[in-house]
C-alpha positions in Angstrom: 0.0 -0.1 0.1 1.4 3.4 -0.8 1.6 5.9 2.0 -1.4 8.9 1.9 -0.5 11.8 0.5 -0.5 15.0 2.5 -4.0 15.4 3.5 -3.1 19.4 3.3 -2.3 19.1 -0.3 -5.3 16.1 -0.8 -7.8 18.9 0.5 -6.7 22.0 -1.7 -6.7 19.8 -4.5 -10.1 18.3 -3.8 -11.1 22.0 -3.2 -9.7 23.4 -6.5 -11.5 20.8 -8.4 -15.0 21.7 -6.6 -14.5 25.0 -7.0 -13.8 24.8 -10.8 -17.0 22.4 -11.1 -19.0 24.8 -9.4 -17.6 28.0 -11.4 -18.7 26.4 -14.9 -20.4 23.5 -16.2 -17.2 22.6 -18.7 -15.3 21.6 -16.0 -18.4 19.0 -14.6 -15.9 15.9 -15.2 -13.6 16.9 -12.6 -16.5 15.4 -10.3 -15.3 11.9 -10.9 -12.1 12.7 -9.4 -13.6 14.1 -5.9 -16.3 10.8 -6.3 -13.0 8.7 -6.6 -11.0 9.9 -3.7 -14.5 8.4 -1.5 -13.0 5.1 -2.5 -9.5 5.9 -0.8 -8.3 3.2 1.5 -6.7 6.3 3.7 -9.5 7.8 6.2 -8.0 11.2 6.4 -8.5 11.3 2.3 -12.1 10.0 3.0 -13.1 12.8 5.2 -11.8 15.1 3.0 -13.6 14.0 -0.6 -17.0 13.9 1.9 -16.5 17.5 3.1 -15.8 18.3 -0.7 -19.1 16.1 -2.0 -20.7 18.1 0.9 -20.0 21.6 -0.1 -20.2 20.6 -4.2 -23.9 18.5 -4.2 -25.1 21.7 -1.4 -23.8 24.2 -3.6 -25.7 22.6 -6.7 -28.8 21.9 -4.7 -29.0 25.6 -3.6 -28.7 26.7 -6.4 -31.3 24.1 -8.4 -28.7 22.9 -10.9 -29.8 19.5 -10.3 -32.9 17.8 -12.5 -36.3 17.9 -10.5 -38.6 14.9 -11.0 -38.8 11.3 -11.9 -35.1 11.0 -12.8 -34.8 9.2 -16.3 -31.8 6.6 -17.3 -28.5 8.6 -18.1 -28.2 6.9 -21.6 -31.4 8.1 -23.3 -31.0 11.4 -22.4 -27.6 11.7 -23.2 -28.2 10.1 -26.5 -31.8 12.4 -27.1 -32.2 15.5 -28.8 -32.8 17.4 -25.2 -30.9 20.6 -24.4 -27.6 21.0 -22.8 -29.2 22.4 -19.7 -31.8 19.6 -19.4 -28.7 16.9 -20.1 -26.4 18.7 -17.6 -28.7 18.6 -14.6 -29.9 14.9 -15.8 -25.8 14.0 -15.6 -25.3 15.8 -12.3 -28.2 14.3 -10.3 -27.0 11.1 -11.3 -23.5 11.9 -9.8 -25.6 13.1 -6.7 -27.1 9.8 -6.1 -24.0 8.1 -6.6 -22.3 10.3 -3.9 -25.0 9.3 -1.5 -25.1 5.6 -2.3 -21.6 5.9 -1.2 -21.9 7.8 2.0 -24.7 5.3 2.8 -22.2 2.4 2.7 -19.3 4.8 4.3 -22.1 4.5 7.7 -19.7 1.2 7.7 -16.6 2.3 7.7 -13.9 0.9 9.9 -13.1 4.8 11.1 -15.8 6.5 13.5 -14.6 9.6 12.1 -15.2 8.6 8.5 -18.9 7.4 9.7 -20.0 10.6 11.9 -18.8 12.7 8.3 -21.0 10.5 6.3 -23.7 10.6 8.4 -23.7 14.4 9.0 -23.4 15.1 5.2 -26.4 12.6 4.2 -28.4 14.8 7.1 -27.2 17.9 5.7 -28.8 17.0 2.2 -32.0 15.9 3.6 -32.3 19.2 5.1 -31.0 20.8 1.5 -33.5 18.5 -0.7 -36.4 19.1 1.9 -35.9 22.8 1.1 -35.1 22.6 -2.5 -37.3 19.5 -3.1 -36.1 17.0 -6.2 -39.7 15.8 -6.9 -42.3 18.1 -8.1 -45.4 18.2 -5.6 -48.8 16.7 -6.5 -50.5 19.9 -5.4 -49.8 23.0 -4.2 -49.0 23.1 -0.7 -48.1 19.2 -0.7 -45.4 18.3 1.9 -42.4 17.3 0.6 -40.0 15.2 2.1 -36.7 13.5 1.5 -38.1 10.1 2.2 -35.6 8.1 0.5 -32.7 9.8 1.7 -33.4 9.3 5.2 -34.4 5.6 4.2 -30.5 5.4 3.2 -29.7 6.9 6.4 -31.6 4.7 8.6 -30.8 1.6 6.7 -27.1 2.2 7.3 -27.6 2.8 11.0 -29.2 0.0 11.2 -26.3 -2.6 10.2 -26.8 -6.6 10.6 -23.2 -6.4 11.3 -21.9 -4.6 13.3 -23.0 -2.5 16.7 -23.9 1.0 15.4 -24.6 2.1 19.0 -22.3 4.7 19.1 -23.3 6.1 15.4 -26.9 6.0 16.6 -26.0 8.2 19.5 -24.9 10.6 17.3 -28.1 10.3 14.9 -30.6 10.7 18.2 -29.9 14.7 18.3 -32.0 15.0 15.0 -35.0 12.8 16.7 -35.7 16.0 18.6 -37.0 17.4 15.4 -40.3 16.3 14.6 -40.0 15.4 10.8 -37.2 13.7 11.3 -38.6 11.6 14.0 -42.1 10.8 12.1 -40.2 9.6 8.8 -37.7 7.8 10.5 -40.3 5.8 12.6 -41.6 4.8 9.3 -38.2 3.9 8.0 -37.4 2.0 10.9 -40.7 0.4 10.7 -40.2 -0.5 7.0 -36.5 -1.9 7.7 -37.6 -4.3 10.4 -40.2 -5.5 7.8 -37.5 -6.2 5.2 -35.6 -8.0 7.3 -38.1 -10.4 8.4 -39.3 -11.3 5.3 -38.8 -14.8 4.9 -36.4 -16.1 7.7 -37.0 -13.5 10.7 -35.2 -16.4 12.9 -32.1 -16.0 10.9 -32.1 -12.4 11.7 -28.9 -11.6 13.5 -28.2 -9.9 17.0 -26.8 -7.1 16.0 -29.4 -6.0 13.8 -32.2 -6.3 16.5 -30.1 -4.6 19.2 -29.7 -1.7 16.6 -32.9 -2.0 16.1 -33.6 -1.6 19.7 -31.1 1.6 20.2 -33.0 3.2 17.6 -36.6 2.6 18.5 -35.4 3.7 22.3 -34.2 7.0 21.5 -37.1 8.1 19.9 -39.0 10.1 22.2 -42.7 11.4 21.8 -44.3 14.6 23.8 -46.5 13.4 26.3 -49.2 16.0 24.9 -50.7 17.9 22.2 -49.8 21.6 22.0 -45.8 22.0 21.8 -44.6 23.8 19.3 -43.6 22.2 16.2 -40.0 21.6 15.3 -39.1 21.0 11.9 -35.7 20.2 10.5 -36.4 21.1 7.2 -37.3 24.7 6.9 -41.0 25.6 6.0 -42.3 29.3 5.4 -45.6 27.9 6.9 -46.6 24.9 8.4 -49.8 23.5 7.2 -52.8 21.8 9.5 -53.4 19.3 6.7 -49.4 17.8 7.3 -49.6 14.3 9.6 -46.3 15.6 10.7 -47.3 18.3 12.6 -50.1 16.4 14.4 -49.2 14.4 18.0 -51.6 12.2 17.2 -50.1 11.0 14.0 -46.7 10.7 15.8 -48.5 8.4 18.0 -49.8 6.1 15.5 -46.5 5.9 13.8 -44.8 5.0 17.1 -47.2 2.4 18.3 -46.9 0.6 14.5 -43.0 1.0 15.0 -43.1 -0.8 18.3 -45.9 -3.6 17.9 -44.3 -4.4 14.3 -40.7 -5.0 16.6 -42.1 -6.7 19.4 -44.3 -9.3 17.1 -41.2 -11.2 16.8 -39.3 -13.5 18.8 -36.3 -11.3 20.3 -33.3 -12.7 22.3 -34.0 -12.6 25.9 -31.5 -10.0 26.8 -33.2 -7.6 24.2 -36.8 -8.6 25.8 -35.3 -7.5 29.5 -34.0 -4.2 28.0 -38.0 -3.3 26.0 -39.6 -4.3 29.5 -36.9 -2.5 31.7 -38.1 1.0 29.3 -42.0 -0.2 28.8 -44.2 1.8 31.3 -41.9 4.9 31.1 -40.9 5.5 27.5 -43.8 3.2 25.6 -46.7 3.0 27.3 -47.2 6.4 27.8 -46.8 7.1 24.2 -49.2 4.4 22.2 -52.4 5.5 20.7 -53.6 2.6 22.1 -51.8 0.9 24.9 -54.0 -2.0 25.4 -52.7 -3.4 22.1 -49.3 -4.5 24.1 -51.1 -6.8 26.3 -50.1 -9.6 23.5 -46.6 -9.1 24.5 -46.6 -8.6 28.0 -48.8 -11.6 28.4 -46.1 -13.7 26.8 -43.3 -12.1 28.8 -45.4 -12.7 31.9 -45.9 -16.3 31.2 -42.2 -16.8 30.5 -41.2 -17.1 34.1 -38.1 -15.6 36.0 -36.4 -12.7 35.8 -38.7 -11.6 32.6 -41.9 -12.4 34.2 -41.0 -9.8 37.2 -40.1 -7.3 34.5 -43.5 -7.6 33.0 -45.4 -6.7 36.3 -45.0 -3.2 35.7 -46.2 -2.6 32.1 -49.5 -5.2 33.2 -49.7 -3.2 36.3 -50.4 0.7 34.0 -52.3 -2.0 32.1 -54.7 -3.1 34.8 -55.3 0.1 36.9 -55.1 2.8 34.1 -57.1 1.1 31.1 -59.0 -1.4 33.1 -57.7 -4.1 31.2 -58.6 -7.4 32.7 -56.3 -10.5 33.3 -57.0 -13.7 34.0 -55.4 -15.7 36.7 -53.2 -12.6 37.2 -52.6 -13.0 41.1 -52.1 -17.2 40.5 -49.3 -16.4 38.3 -47.9 -13.4 40.7 -48.1 -15.9 43.1 -45.9 -18.5 41.2 -43.7 -16.0 41.3 -42.6 -16.1 44.8 -39.7 -18.9 45.1 -36.7 -18.3 47.1 -34.4 -16.6 43.9 -36.8 -13.4 44.5 -34.8 -12.5 46.9 -31.5 -12.4 44.9 -32.6 -11.2 41.4 -31.3 -7.6 40.5 -35.1 -6.6 40.0 -36.0 -7.7 43.3 -37.1 -4.3 44.7 -38.9 -3.5 41.5 -41.1 -6.7 42.4 -41.9 -6.1 45.6 -42.8 -2.9 45.0 -45.0 -3.2 42.9 -46.6 -6.5 44.6 -47.0 -4.1 47.5 -49.3 -2.3 45.0 -51.3 -5.5 43.7 -52.0 -6.0 47.0 -53.1 -3.3 48.6 -56.8 -3.5 47.5 -59.0 -3.7 50.5 -61.7 -5.9 48.0 -59.0 -9.0 47.9 -60.3 -12.0 49.0 -58.9 -13.2 53.0 -58.0 -16.6 51.3 -55.5 -14.8 48.7 -53.9 -12.3 51.1 -53.4 -14.7 53.5 -51.4 -17.3 50.9 -49.3 -14.5 50.0 -48.3 -13.7 53.8 -48.1 -17.4 54.3 -45.8 -18.2 51.3 -43.6 -14.8 51.8 -43.3 -16.1 55.6 -42.3 -19.5 54.9 -39.4 -18.2 52.0 -38.6 -15.9 54.9 -37.1 -18.4 56.8 -34.5 -19.1 54.2 -33.8 -15.2 53.1 -30.8 -12.9 53.9 -31.2 -10.2 56.6 -31.0 -7.5 54.3 -34.5 -9.1 52.5 -36.0 -10.1 55.4 -36.0 -6.7 56.8 -38.3 -5.9 54.2 -40.4 -8.5 53.6 -41.2 -8.6 57.6 -42.8 -5.0 57.5 -44.3 -6.4 54.1 -45.9 -9.2 55.9 -47.2 -7.0 58.9 -48.6 -4.8 56.2 -50.9 -7.2 54.8 -52.1 -8.1 58.0 -53.2 -4.7 58.7 -54.5 -4.2 55.7 -56.9 -7.2 55.8 -57.9 -7.8 59.5 -59.7 -11.2 58.8 -56.2 -12.3 58.1 -54.9 -11.7 61.7 -56.1 -15.0 62.5 -53.0 -16.3 61.3 -51.1 -14.9 64.6 -54.0 -14.5 66.6 -54.7 -18.6 66.6 -54.1 -19.8 70.3 -54.7 -23.4 69.1 -52.6 -23.2 65.8 -51.4 -26.4 64.1 -48.2 -28.5 64.8 -45.3 -27.5 62.9 -45.4 -31.0 61.5 -49.7 -30.7 60.7 -49.2 -27.4 59.2 -52.2 -27.6 56.4 -50.4 -25.2 54.3 -49.3 -26.6 51.1 -46.4 -24.7 49.6 -46.2 -26.9 46.4 -50.0 -25.7 45.1 -50.1 -23.4 42.5 -53.1 -22.1 43.1 -53.6 -19.8 46.2 -57.2 -20.6 46.6 -56.4 -24.4 47.0 -53.5 -23.9 49.4 -55.5 -23.9 52.6 -53.1 -21.1 53.9 -55.9 -19.2 56.0 -56.1 -22.4 58.3 -52.8 -22.3 59.0 -50.8 -19.8 61.4 -47.2 -17.7 60.9 -45.3 -20.0 63.2 -42.5 -19.0 60.8 -42.1 -15.2 61.9 -42.2 -16.5 65.8 -39.4 -18.5 64.9 -37.2 -15.8 63.1 -37.4 -14.1 66.2 -34.8 -16.0 67.5 -32.5 -14.8 64.6 -29.1 -14.3 64.9 -29.4 -10.7 63.5 -31.0 -8.5 66.2 -32.6 -6.1 63.6 -34.4 -9.3 62.1 -35.4 -10.7 65.6 -36.9 -7.0 66.3 -39.0 -6.6 63.3 -40.0 -10.5 63.6 -41.2 -9.3 67.4 -43.8 -7.1 66.0 -46.6 -9.6 65.5 -46.1 -10.2 69.3 -47.9 -6.4 70.2 -51.1 -4.9 68.4 -50.4 -3.8 64.8 -50.7 -0.2 64.7 -52.7 1.1 62.0 -50.4 3.5 59.9 -48.6 1.2 58.1 -45.1 1.2 58.0 -43.2 2.2 54.3 -41.3 -0.5 52.6 -40.1 2.0 50.1 -36.4 3.0 52.0 -36.3 -0.9 52.5 -36.3 -1.9 49.1 -33.2 -1.2 47.7 -31.4 -2.2 51.5 -28.1 -4.1 50.6 -25.8 -6.1 52.8 -23.2 -3.6 52.3 -25.5 -0.9 54.0 -26.1 -3.3 56.8 -22.6 -4.0 57.5 -21.7 -0.5 57.1 -24.4 0.6 59.7 -23.7 -2.1 62.4 -19.9 -0.4 61.7 -21.5 2.8 62.6 -23.0 1.7 65.8 -21.5 2.9 69.2 -19.6 -0.4 71.0 -21.2 -1.2 74.1 -19.5 -2.1 77.1 -20.1 -6.3 77.4 -19.2 -8.3 80.1 -17.9 -11.4 79.0 -16.9 -13.3 82.2 -18.3 -12.9 85.8 -15.4 -14.7 87.3 -11.8 -13.6 86.3 -9.9 -16.4 84.8 -7.8 -19.0 86.5 -5.0 -20.0 84.3 -5.3 -20.9 80.7 -7.7 -23.4 81.2 -9.3 -22.5 84.5 -6.5 -24.3 87.0 -3.6 -22.8 88.4 -1.5 -25.6 88.8 -1.7 -27.2 85.0 1.5 -26.9 83.2 -0.2 -24.3 80.7 -0.6 -21.8 83.6 2.9 -22.2 83.8 4.0 -21.6 80.6 1.1 -19.6 78.9 0.0 -16.7 81.8 -2.6 -14.1 81.7 -2.3 -10.4 82.0 
């Protein structure tokens, strides 16, 4: 490979060629020399060529020196009787298309600087094409936007070969404009449809990750009436344009996400979607209830996926009056020993607390949850117990009918506990016939704070509930740090002074090892 020529010399040569083309149509063939540098193996040269093309075709767009309308084949126009001006504009429009195609390919260049330069130039052309359309309006006041050019950009961002997260973060700033956001959502939906046409199971993971990065970057205003921000400048915004209405954005946003989530996504990606579902997706949908299929599949999957689906289901059930059969049965099934060790423990117990807050729940159901949690508490770590024990006490406060679990003077013997921990249906677990002997056992816990929390059932439970919010994120490290900061107490270790090492003065050990 030959060494690259001086960057300054190459830039100067490109600049002179561009100025020559802009100064005289007779120098039009110099465009080939500029486009050829876009194929260079040296990133610095490619960047210079990208800047040169950006300047050249940007000026030609502003001057109106590119053909406007359905672009005819170049050979037919060159061989025909058309005038020199028409031939020049058609010929230069073909060169402009070649430039845009190459810039789209450069979005996959190994150098990020080249990728960034190519993206910036393409988005500049989007703005200029919008201001100086290359297609004729169908009627007066027709909204024109360079959709095909933006599709080229989106296609380059949604690479199936490599992670484009860094480049997508650069593109995020353009999504603040309503017209770019609207047409990007449409282009992303079409890109997913093309990629999954035929064999969706063969779509690479890199593509799905790039699609999620793009879709999650789209954020809609929460209410109508915000000022319309257009990337392509217009003297006047018409009410007939869909891009100017939030309800139209919501429809496209909804179609985009539904077309993405209908496919069998990788498990890691499902988790990412569910984490943002309640906050970034559901509030912006035109019909949030349409997300029930995805959330139901996720809730039935089990494990961490089910825990993460709870947030979205909570919104659909409580805000959109959606009925979900066997919801509490499946929620009951999520309670297993791993619940205290998962990453999303705090979110799960926060939502479980909300779901069990209704006073209309039957006593047998609440008793089943209290008993199941008490049984799991026997093997839970201290940081989880300090949250679970107040949680159980709050259930007893809300539902006085369940206090029989504590105030049963002749409760069943330990080996005859009627509660069936293997039963999946809380209605058939016979929890209401049992007692919370587990809390009494935890009063002998080695950690004093846990023993104190478990002793709360020995007294009349105060009516105000204990807030578990500060305890949801409690960790073992915090407990340890808190114990270290406690003031030391004077504790007598022995009442009688020691008499030798093993308690006798005349022993051999007492003669060799003396106690101070």
